[in-house]
DORO-205179 format. One record per residue (C-alpha): x, y, z. Coordinates in pm, 1 decimal, padded with zeros to 6 digits. Example, Ala and Ser with C-alpha at 12.3 -4.5 7.8 and 13.67 -1.06 7.14 Angstrom:
// DORO-205179
01230.0, -00450.0, 00780.0
01367.0, -00106.0, 00714.0
// end
This chain:
// DORO-205179
-01940.8, 01806.4, -00003.7
-01675.1, 02041.9, 00126.9
-01456.1, 01745.3, 00220.3
-01161.5, 01732.3, -00016.9
-01096.0, 01382.7, -00150.3
-00736.5, 01279.8, -00202.9
-00653.5, 01104.1, -00528.1
-00568.5, 00736.2, -00525.7
-00244.0, 00812.9, -00708.1
00028.8, 00985.8, -00507.6
00241.4, 01285.1, -00608.6
00475.3, 01258.3, -00907.4
00789.9, 01247.0, -00695.0
00712.4, 00889.2, -00591.3
00813.5, 00617.2, -00834.8
00537.7, 00422.8, -01004.3
00645.5, 00091.3, -00854.1
00674.7, 00237.2, -00504.6
00328.1, 00391.7, -00539.0
00185.5, 00062.4, -00664.4
00331.7, -00123.3, -00365.6
00202.8, 00143.9, -00126.2
-00145.8, 00118.9, -00279.4
-00142.3, -00261.6, -00247.8
-00037.7, -00228.4, 00116.0
-00323.8, 00016.5, 00172.9
-00570.5, -00224.5, 00010.4
-00438.4, -00511.6, 00223.2
-00467.5, -00311.9, 00545.3
-00819.8, -00193.0, 00461.2
-00930.0, -00541.4, 00354.8
-00813.5, -00683.9, 00687.6
-00966.5, -00402.6, 00895.2
-01283.3, -00520.7, 01069.9
-01423.7, -00165.3, 01065.8
-01456.5, -00170.1, 00684.6
-01809.7, -00278.0, 00582.8
-01867.3, -00600.0, 00390.0
-01975.4, -00448.4, 00056.4
-01640.2, -00284.5, -00027.6
-01466.0, -00606.5, 00070.0
-01660.4, -00789.9, -00203.1
-01505.4, -00575.3, -00477.7
-01155.6, -00725.4, -00459.6
-01264.1, -01093.9, -00467.7
-01504.3, -01012.9, -00752.8
-01217.6, -00863.7, -00954.9
-00997.2, -01164.8, -00883.3
-01281.4, -01394.7, -00986.4
-01318.3, -01203.2, -01314.0
-00944.6, -01230.9, -01384.9
-00934.1, -01607.0, -01331.4
-01266.8, -01680.6, -01502.6
-01264.0, -01796.3, -01864.9
-01528.1, -01536.6, -01958.0
-01373.9, -01204.2, -02066.1
-01496.7, -00882.6, -02224.7
-01204.4, -00902.0, -02466.9
-01099.6, -01257.6, -02560.6
-00747.2, -01361.5, -02461.8
-00688.8, -01470.4, -02823.2
-00580.9, -01117.8, -02911.7
-00227.7, -01107.6, -02775.2
-00197.6, -00828.8, -02519.6
-00550.8, -00695.3, -02549.3
-00698.0, -00991.4, -02365.2
-00475.8, -00927.1, -02065.5
-00527.4, -00552.3, -02084.7
-00893.7, -00577.9, -01987.7
-00796.3, -00790.4, -01685.8
-00545.9, -00524.5, -01580.6
-00809.5, -00255.2, -01623.9
-01060.4, -00446.8, -01410.4
-00803.2, -00491.6, -01132.6
-00706.2, -00122.4, -01140.8
-01071.4, -00017.3, -01138.3
-01148.0, -00256.8, -00852.6
-00862.4, -00119.6, -00640.8
-00970.7, 00241.1, -00699.0
-01337.1, 00156.9, -00634.1
-01249.1, -00036.4, -00317.7
-01052.5, 00255.3, -00174.9
-01327.2, 00503.5, -00269.2
-01604.6, 00296.5, -00106.9
-01416.5, 00243.2, 00218.8
-01491.8, 00493.3, 00497.0
-01281.8, 00805.4, 00434.9
-01159.9, 00827.7, 00795.0
-01028.3, 00470.6, 00784.4
-00850.9, 00528.5, 00454.1
-00679.2, 00837.4, 00593.0
-00586.9, 00653.9, 00913.8
-00421.8, 00373.5, 00718.8
-00249.6, 00618.3, 00481.4
-00099.2, 00801.5, 00777.9
00012.8, 00471.8, 00931.9
00174.6, 00365.1, 00605.3
00344.7, 00703.3, 00570.4
00500.5, 00674.9, 00915.5
00604.5, 00313.9, 00847.4
00783.9, 00418.9, 00527.4
00936.8, 00739.9, 00659.5
01298.1, 00735.7, 00770.9
01359.6, 00822.1, 01134.6
01350.6, 01199.1, 01178.2
01486.0, 01229.1, 01529.7
01780.9, 01097.0, 01722.9
01568.2, 00954.8, 02004.9
01718.3, 00605.9, 01957.7
02079.5, 00728.0, 01953.5
02289.9, 00700.2, 02266.6
02582.4, 00940.3, 02283.8
02900.6, 00807.1, 02437.4
03273.1, 00771.0, 02407.1
03511.7, 00478.1, 02400.9
03864.7, 00419.4, 02514.3
04089.2, 00133.1, 02407.2
04265.0, -00039.0, 02695.6
04588.7, -00218.6, 02602.8
04607.5, -00586.0, 02699.0
04896.3, -00533.0, 02945.1
04687.1, -00291.8, 03161.1
04403.8, -00544.1, 03205.7
04626.1, -00820.9, 03348.5
04772.6, -00622.4, 03617.1
// end
């Protein structure tokens, strides 16, 4: 067990909403990856089924508390899904997402040049 596991939550310098979107993108990529086994892929639909089902651990009659258990189930399902996916695939998709989000670091797409304005009377000549 010498392999260090990275936390699901990113460093504090990333905004909560940006981290949430990044985590959802990671879940989407892993869910659509054919290399991820079937069992982890059952976790997300099971959580969605729980949220839309009329049976709840905490009844929705209590304003706020009824929705809080749904939110907790979804958060737990996302964390459990990521943890049960193969570690190498999770890291591969995290790296791909990091390079997708990163601003360009080199000027490889920049073409240096110069321009010269030609007056209209020189072009008719």
